[in-house]
N, CA, C and O atoms as CSV, one atom per row, in Angstrom:
chain,resi,resn,atom,element,x,y,z
A,1,MET,N,N,7.313,-3.702,22.942
A,1,MET,CA,C,8.369,-4.309,22.165
A,1,MET,C,C,9.319,-3.185,21.710
A,1,MET,O,O,8.871,-2.226,21.081
A,2,PRO,N,N,10.589,-3.287,22.012
A,2,PRO,CA,C,11.531,-2.226,21.644
A,2,PRO,C,C,11.857,-2.227,20.158
A,2,PRO,O,O,11.844,-3.265,19.498
A,3,ILE,N,N,12.147,-1.043,19.656
A,3,ILE,CA,C,12.608,-0.882,18.279
A,3,ILE,C,C,14.051,-0.425,18.355
A,3,ILE,O,O,14.364,0.557,19.028
A,4,ASN,N,N,14.921,-1.129,17.672
A,4,ASN,CA,C,16.334,-0.790,17.670
A,4,ASN,C,C,16.693,-0.224,16.306
A,4,ASN,O,O,16.612,-0.922,15.295
A,5,VAL,N,N,17.091,1.044,16.281
A,5,VAL,CA,C,17.440,1.700,15.028
A,5,VAL,C,C,18.952,1.737,14.900
A,5,VAL,O,O,19.637,2.387,15.689
A,6,ASN,N,N,19.469,1.030,13.894
A,6,ASN,CA,C,20.911,0.977,13.670
A,6,ASN,C,C,21.340,1.827,12.491
A,6,ASN,O,O,22.471,1.713,12.018
A,7,ASN,N,N,20.445,2.676,12.015
A,7,ASN,CA,C,20.739,3.513,10.860
A,7,ASN,C,C,20.809,4.951,11.340
A,7,ASN,O,O,19.842,5.473,11.896
A,8,SER,N,N,21.945,5.590,11.129
A,8,SER,CA,C,22.131,6.943,11.652
A,8,SER,C,C,21.174,7.951,11.009
A,8,SER,O,O,20.712,8.879,11.673
A,9,GLU,N,N,20.877,7.771,9.729
A,9,GLU,CA,C,19.944,8.682,9.066
A,9,GLU,C,C,18.537,8.519,9.643
A,9,GLU,O,O,17.853,9.508,9.905
A,10,ALA,N,N,18.104,7.267,9.842
A,10,ALA,CA,C,16.778,7.019,10.414
A,10,ALA,C,C,16.689,7.613,11.817
A,10,ALA,O,O,15.672,8.203,12.179
A,11,ASP,N,N,17.734,7.460,12.595
A,11,ASP,CA,C,17.762,8.008,13.948
A,11,ASP,C,C,17.682,9.537,13.911
A,11,ASP,O,O,16.915,10.140,14.661
A,12,ALA,N,N,18.473,10.156,13.037
A,12,ALA,CA,C,18.489,11.615,12.942
A,12,ALA,C,C,17.143,12.154,12.476
A,12,ALA,O,O,16.650,13.147,13.011
A,13,LEU,N,N,16.542,11.496,11.470
A,13,LEU,CA,C,15.243,11.943,10.973
A,13,LEU,C,C,14.164,11.798,12.038
A,13,LEU,O,O,13.303,12.667,12.174
A,14,THR,N,N,14.205,10.711,12.788
A,14,THR,CA,C,13.218,10.489,13.838
A,14,THR,C,C,13.342,11.548,14.921
A,14,THR,O,O,12.339,12.091,15.383
A,15,ARG,N,N,14.560,11.838,15.322
A,15,ARG,CA,C,14.781,12.848,16.355
A,15,ARG,C,C,14.380,14.244,15.861
A,15,ARG,O,O,13.819,15.040,16.615
A,16,ARG,N,N,14.671,14.528,14.601
A,16,ARG,CA,C,14.299,15.825,14.018
A,16,ARG,C,C,12.777,15.981,13.979
A,16,ARG,O,O,12.244,17.031,14.338
A,17,PHE,N,N,12.074,14.912,13.532
A,17,PHE,CA,C,10.619,14.959,13.481
A,17,PHE,C,C,10.030,15.089,14.881
A,17,PHE,O,O,9.078,15.843,15.084
A,18,ALA,N,N,10.584,14.365,15.844
A,18,ALA,CA,C,10.091,14.445,17.217
A,18,ALA,C,C,10.212,15.871,17.743
A,18,ALA,O,O,9.308,16.373,18.411
A,19,ALA,N,N,11.332,16.518,17.440
A,19,ALA,CA,C,11.529,17.901,17.887
A,19,ALA,C,C,10.532,18.836,17.196
A,19,ALA,O,O,9.964,19.722,17.834
A,20,MET,N,N,10.327,18.639,15.907
A,20,MET,CA,C,9.383,19.486,15.160
A,20,MET,C,C,7.965,19.335,15.694
A,20,MET,O,O,7.231,20.316,15.818
A,21,ALA,N,N,7.582,18.094,16.010
A,21,ALA,CA,C,6.214,17.819,16.461
A,21,ALA,C,C,6.045,18.049,17.959
A,21,ALA,O,O,4.924,18.080,18.467
A,22,GLY,N,N,7.157,18.210,18.658
A,22,GLY,CA,C,7.080,18.430,20.103
A,22,GLY,C,C,6.639,17.200,20.867
A,22,GLY,O,O,5.928,17.293,21.868
A,23,VAL,N,N,7.075,16.037,20.379
A,23,VAL,CA,C,6.714,14.770,21.023
A,23,VAL,C,C,7.980,13.944,21.259
A,23,VAL,O,O,9.066,14.301,20.803
A,24,GLY,N,N,7.817,12.853,21.967
A,24,GLY,CA,C,8.936,11.945,22.185
A,24,GLY,C,C,9.194,11.102,20.940
A,24,GLY,O,O,8.421,11.124,19.982
A,25,ILE,N,N,10.288,10.366,20.977
A,25,ILE,CA,C,10.692,9.558,19.829
A,25,ILE,C,C,9.650,8.495,19.499
A,25,ILE,O,O,9.339,8.282,18.327
A,26,THR,N,N,9.113,7.835,20.499
A,26,THR,CA,C,8.110,6.792,20.253
A,26,THR,C,C,6.879,7.368,19.577
A,26,THR,O,O,6.382,6.809,18.599
A,27,GLU,N,N,6.387,8.482,20.097
A,27,GLU,CA,C,5.202,9.115,19.503
A,27,GLU,C,C,5.510,9.620,18.092
A,27,GLU,O,O,4.646,9.577,17.217
A,28,ALA,N,N,6.727,10.094,17.872
A,28,ALA,CA,C,7.126,10.546,16.532
A,28,ALA,C,C,7.068,9.394,15.534
A,28,ALA,O,O,6.625,9.571,14.400
A,29,ILE,N,N,7.511,8.228,15.954
A,29,ILE,CA,C,7.462,7.048,15.081
A,29,ILE,C,C,6.014,6.684,14.778
A,29,ILE,O,O,5.675,6.393,13.631
A,30,VAL,N,N,5.161,6.700,15.795
A,30,VAL,CA,C,3.745,6.365,15.607
A,30,VAL,C,C,3.097,7.343,14.627
A,30,VAL,O,O,2.382,6.928,13.714
A,31,ILE,N,N,3.345,8.628,14.815
A,31,ILE,CA,C,2.765,9.647,13.935
A,31,ILE,C,C,3.257,9.451,12.507
A,31,ILE,O,O,2.464,9.445,11.566
A,32,ALA,N,N,4.560,9.291,12.351
A,32,ALA,CA,C,5.141,9.140,11.012
A,32,ALA,C,C,4.599,7.909,10.298
A,32,ALA,O,O,4.301,7.964,9.105
A,33,MET,N,N,4.470,6.810,11.012
A,33,MET,CA,C,3.969,5.581,10.385
A,33,MET,C,C,2.494,5.708,10.021
A,33,MET,O,O,2.079,5.234,8.964
A,34,ARG,N,N,1.698,6.339,10.879
A,34,ARG,CA,C,0.281,6.560,10.549
A,34,ARG,C,C,0.143,7.416,9.296
A,34,ARG,O,O,-0.662,7.123,8.412
A,35,GLU,N,N,0.945,8.485,9.235
A,35,GLU,CA,C,0.894,9.372,8.071
A,35,GLU,C,C,1.351,8.652,6.801
A,35,GLU,O,O,0.754,8.829,5.739
A,36,ALA,N,N,2.395,7.852,6.905
A,36,ALA,CA,C,2.899,7.123,5.740
A,36,ALA,C,C,1.870,6.114,5.233
A,36,ALA,O,O,1.668,5.979,4.027
A,37,ILE,N,N,1.229,5.414,6.151
A,37,ILE,CA,C,0.209,4.432,5.767
A,37,ILE,C,C,-0.987,5.145,5.123
A,37,ILE,O,O,-1.507,4.686,4.106
A,38,ALA,N,N,-1.417,6.248,5.705
A,38,ALA,CA,C,-2.549,6.997,5.139
A,38,ALA,C,C,-2.213,7.502,3.740
A,38,ALA,O,O,-3.051,7.448,2.840
A,39,ARG,N,N,-0.990,7.991,3.557
A,39,ARG,CA,C,-0.562,8.481,2.243
A,39,ARG,C,C,-0.581,7.361,1.212
A,39,ARG,O,O,-0.999,7.575,0.074
A,40,ARG,N,N,-0.138,6.186,1.592
A,40,ARG,CA,C,-0.150,5.039,0.674
A,40,ARG,C,C,-1.566,4.664,0.283
A,40,ARG,O,O,-1.830,4.358,-0.879
A,41,HIS,N,N,-2.479,4.685,1.242
A,41,HIS,CA,C,-3.866,4.324,0.958
A,41,HIS,C,C,-4.551,5.351,0.060
A,41,HIS,O,O,-5.423,5.003,-0.736
A,42,GLN,N,N,-4.155,6.612,0.191
A,42,GLN,CA,C,-4.792,7.675,-0.570
A,42,GLN,C,C,-4.164,7.880,-1.936
A,42,GLN,O,O,-4.753,8.534,-2.796
A,43,SER,N,N,-2.987,7.335,-2.144
A,43,SER,CA,C,-2.259,7.637,-3.372
A,43,SER,C,C,-2.906,7.040,-4.620
A,43,SER,O,O,-2.987,7.713,-5.648
A,44,GLU,N,N,-3.361,5.812,-4.552
A,44,GLU,CA,C,-3.923,5.180,-5.742
A,44,GLU,C,C,-4.788,3.992,-5.326
A,44,GLU,O,O,-4.371,3.159,-4.521
A,45,THR,N,N,-5.979,3.928,-5.877
A,45,THR,CA,C,-6.863,2.799,-5.583
A,45,THR,C,C,-6.403,1.584,-6.394
A,45,THR,O,O,-5.702,1.743,-7.393
A,46,PRO,N,N,-6.785,0.386,-5.983
A,46,PRO,CA,C,-6.439,-0.799,-6.777
A,46,PRO,C,C,-6.952,-0.701,-8.218
A,46,PRO,O,O,-6.274,-1.127,-9.152
A,47,GLN,N,N,-8.138,-0.146,-8.388
A,47,GLN,CA,C,-8.707,0.004,-9.735
A,47,GLN,C,C,-7.862,0.969,-10.567
A,47,GLN,O,O,-7.627,0.728,-11.751
A,48,ALA,N,N,-7.410,2.052,-9.952
A,48,ALA,CA,C,-6.561,3.012,-10.663
A,48,ALA,C,C,-5.207,2.392,-11.007
A,48,ALA,O,O,-4.655,2.650,-12.076
A,49,THR,N,N,-4.680,1.578,-10.102
A,49,THR,CA,C,-3.413,0.894,-10.369
A,49,THR,C,C,-3.555,-0.030,-11.566
A,49,THR,O,O,-2.702,-0.045,-12.453
A,50,ALA,N,N,-4.641,-0.802,-11.588
A,50,ALA,CA,C,-4.875,-1.718,-12.709
A,50,ALA,C,C,-5.001,-0.951,-14.012
A,50,ALA,O,O,-4.447,-1.372,-15.028
A,51,ALA,N,N,-5.717,0.165,-14.006
A,51,ALA,CA,C,-5.881,0.970,-15.221
A,51,ALA,C,C,-4.540,1.532,-15.685
A,51,ALA,O,O,-4.245,1.539,-16.880
A,52,ARG,N,N,-3.728,2.004,-14.736
A,52,ARG,CA,C,-2.418,2.550,-15.079
A,52,ARG,C,C,-1.520,1.484,-15.691
A,52,ARG,O,O,-0.826,1.748,-16.674
A,53,LEU,N,N,-1.526,0.277,-15.117
A,53,LEU,CA,C,-0.698,-0.809,-15.636
A,53,LEU,C,C,-1.182,-1.280,-17.004
A,53,LEU,O,O,-0.372,-1.596,-17.876
A,54,ARG,N,N,-2.506,-1.328,-17.194
A,54,ARG,CA,C,-3.024,-1.702,-18.523
A,54,ARG,C,C,-2.578,-0.695,-19.565
A,54,ARG,O,O,-2.174,-1.070,-20.666
A,55,GLU,N,N,-2.650,0.584,-19.223
A,55,GLU,CA,C,-2.238,1.626,-20.170
A,55,GLU,C,C,-0.737,1.527,-20.459
A,55,GLU,O,O,-0.310,1.644,-21.608
A,56,LYS,N,N,0.038,1.316,-19.431
A,56,LYS,CA,C,1.496,1.216,-19.577
A,56,LYS,C,C,1.890,0.089,-20.522
A,56,LYS,O,O,2.831,0.226,-21.303
A,57,HIS,N,N,1.169,-1.024,-20.447
A,57,HIS,CA,C,1.504,-2.203,-21.247
A,57,HIS,C,C,0.631,-2.347,-22.493
A,57,HIS,O,O,0.688,-3.365,-23.182
A,58,GLY,N,N,-0.170,-1.330,-22.775
A,58,GLY,CA,C,-0.971,-1.338,-23.991
A,58,GLY,C,C,-2.076,-2.376,-24.012
A,58,GLY,O,O,-2.406,-2.917,-25.067
A,59,ILE,N,N,-2.642,-2.654,-22.865
A,59,ILE,CA,C,-3.716,-3.649,-22.760
A,59,ILE,C,C,-5.056,-2.925,-22.703
A,59,ILE,O,O,-5.245,-2.022,-21.888
A,60,THR,N,N,-5.974,-3.319,-23.558
A,60,THR,CA,C,-7.319,-2.742,-23.526
A,60,THR,C,C,-8.314,-3.840,-23.177
A,60,THR,O,O,-8.143,-5.002,-23.547
A,61,LEU,N,N,-9.337,-3.451,-22.469
A,61,LEU,CA,C,-10.371,-4.411,-22.077
A,61,LEU,C,C,-11.608,-4.180,-22.928
A,61,LEU,O,O,-12.173,-3.086,-22.948
A,62,ASP,N,N,-12.018,-5.228,-23.629
A,62,ASP,CA,C,-13.262,-5.117,-24.388
A,62,ASP,C,C,-14.437,-5.485,-23.480
A,62,ASP,O,O,-14.248,-5.780,-22.300
A,63,LYS,N,N,-15.632,-5.464,-24.031
A,63,LYS,CA,C,-16.821,-5.727,-23.222
A,63,LYS,C,C,-16.782,-7.122,-22.595
A,63,LYS,O,O,-17.177,-7.296,-21.442
A,64,ALA,N,N,-16.307,-8.115,-23.352
A,64,ALA,CA,C,-16.241,-9.489,-22.834
A,64,ALA,C,C,-15.305,-9.579,-21.624
A,64,ALA,O,O,-15.584,-10.306,-20.670
A,65,ALA,N,N,-14.199,-8.839,-21.670
A,65,ALA,CA,C,-13.245,-8.881,-20.559
A,65,ALA,C,C,-13.807,-8.224,-19.306
A,65,ALA,O,O,-13.371,-8.536,-18.198
A,66,ARG,N,N,-14.754,-7.333,-19.465
A,66,ARG,CA,C,-15.344,-6.647,-18.321
A,66,ARG,C,C,-16.523,-7.411,-17.719
A,66,ARG,O,O,-17.018,-7.053,-16.650
A,67,THR,N,N,-16.970,-8.458,-18.403
A,67,THR,CA,C,-18.096,-9.248,-17.925
A,67,THR,C,C,-17.597,-10.292,-16.928
A,67,THR,O,O,-16.695,-11.064,-17.254
A,68,PRO,N,N,-18.157,-10.332,-15.732
A,68,PRO,CA,C,-17.713,-11.321,-14.746
A,68,PRO,C,C,-17.940,-12.747,-15.248
A,68,PRO,O,O,-18.894,-13.027,-15.973
A,69,LEU,N,N,-17.050,-13.625,-14.846
A,69,LEU,CA,C,-17.200,-15.036,-15.205
A,69,LEU,C,C,-18.330,-15.650,-14.385
A,69,LEU,O,O,-18.640,-15.173,-13.294
A,70,PRO,N,N,-18.944,-16.711,-14.915
A,70,PRO,CA,C,-20.001,-17.373,-14.145
A,70,PRO,C,C,-19.428,-18.039,-12.886
A,70,PRO,O,O,-18.247,-18.382,-12.836
A,71,ARG,N,N,-20.248,-18.208,-11.917
A,71,ARG,CA,C,-19.836,-18.801,-10.639
A,71,ARG,C,C,-19.193,-20.174,-10.838
A,71,ARG,O,O,-18.270,-20.535,-10.108
A,72,GLU,N,N,-19.668,-20.937,-11.811
A,72,GLU,CA,C,-19.140,-22.281,-12.047
A,72,GLU,C,C,-17.637,-22.259,-12.326
A,72,GLU,O,O,-16.918,-23.186,-11.952
A,73,VAL,N,N,-17.175,-21.218,-12.973
A,73,VAL,CA,C,-15.743,-21.111,-13.272
A,73,VAL,C,C,-14.945,-21.025,-11.980
A,73,VAL,O,O,-13.923,-21.695,-11.833
A,74,TYR,N,N,-15.401,-20.210,-11.052
A,74,TYR,CA,C,-14.701,-20.071,-9.774
A,74,TYR,C,C,-14.804,-21.354,-8.954
A,74,TYR,O,O,-13.835,-21.778,-8.323
A,75,ASP,N,N,-15.983,-21.963,-8.969
A,75,ASP,CA,C,-16.157,-23.212,-8.239
A,75,ASP,C,C,-15.223,-24.285,-8.770
A,75,ASP,O,O,-14.660,-25.059,-7.996
A,76,ALA,N,N,-15.053,-24.337,-10.104
A,76,ALA,CA,C,-14.176,-25.351,-10.711
A,76,ALA,C,C,-12.718,-25.156,-10.304
A,76,ALA,O,O,-11.967,-26.127,-10.216
A,77,MET,N,N,-12.317,-23.927,-10.059
A,77,MET,CA,C,-10.930,-23.681,-9.652
A,77,MET,C,C,-10.615,-24.297,-8.297
A,77,MET,O,O,-9.462,-24.621,-8.016
A,78,TRP,N,N,-11.629,-24.462,-7.457
A,78,TRP,CA,C,-11.401,-24.965,-6.119
A,78,TRP,C,C,-11.690,-26.450,-5.958
A,78,TRP,O,O,-11.486,-27.017,-4.885
A,79,GLU,N,N,-12.161,-27.070,-7.021
A,79,GLU,CA,C,-12.408,-28.507,-6.949
A,79,GLU,C,C,-11.092,-29.255,-6.977
A,79,GLU,O,O,-10.153,-28.861,-7.670
A,80,ARG,N,N,-11.033,-30.320,-6.229
A,80,ARG,CA,C,-9.822,-31.133,-6.214
A,80,ARG,C,C,-9.920,-32.197,-7.304
A,80,ARG,O,O,-10.989,-32.753,-7.554
A,81,PRO,N,N,-8.779,-32.470,-7.952
A,81,PRO,CA,C,-8.806,-33.472,-9.028
A,81,PRO,C,C,-9.144,-34.866,-8.556
A,81,PRO,O,O,-9.198,-35.795,-9.362
């Protein structure tokens, strides 16, 4: 499937990276996307994100909030009226 780049900056950056890495444009895109995805996954875990947002908004979790709800609560959410 072809990729059409209509942005001059994106084209220039892709060509520059391809030259630096010594690969073709397609391989440069693959490498860049793999690296970007890996960086996103390594940057912050979902648990760390939740903790950061709670701190930002001044939300604290007491012991009751950390206790999982009983299964019946989840089952009730999926019951049809």
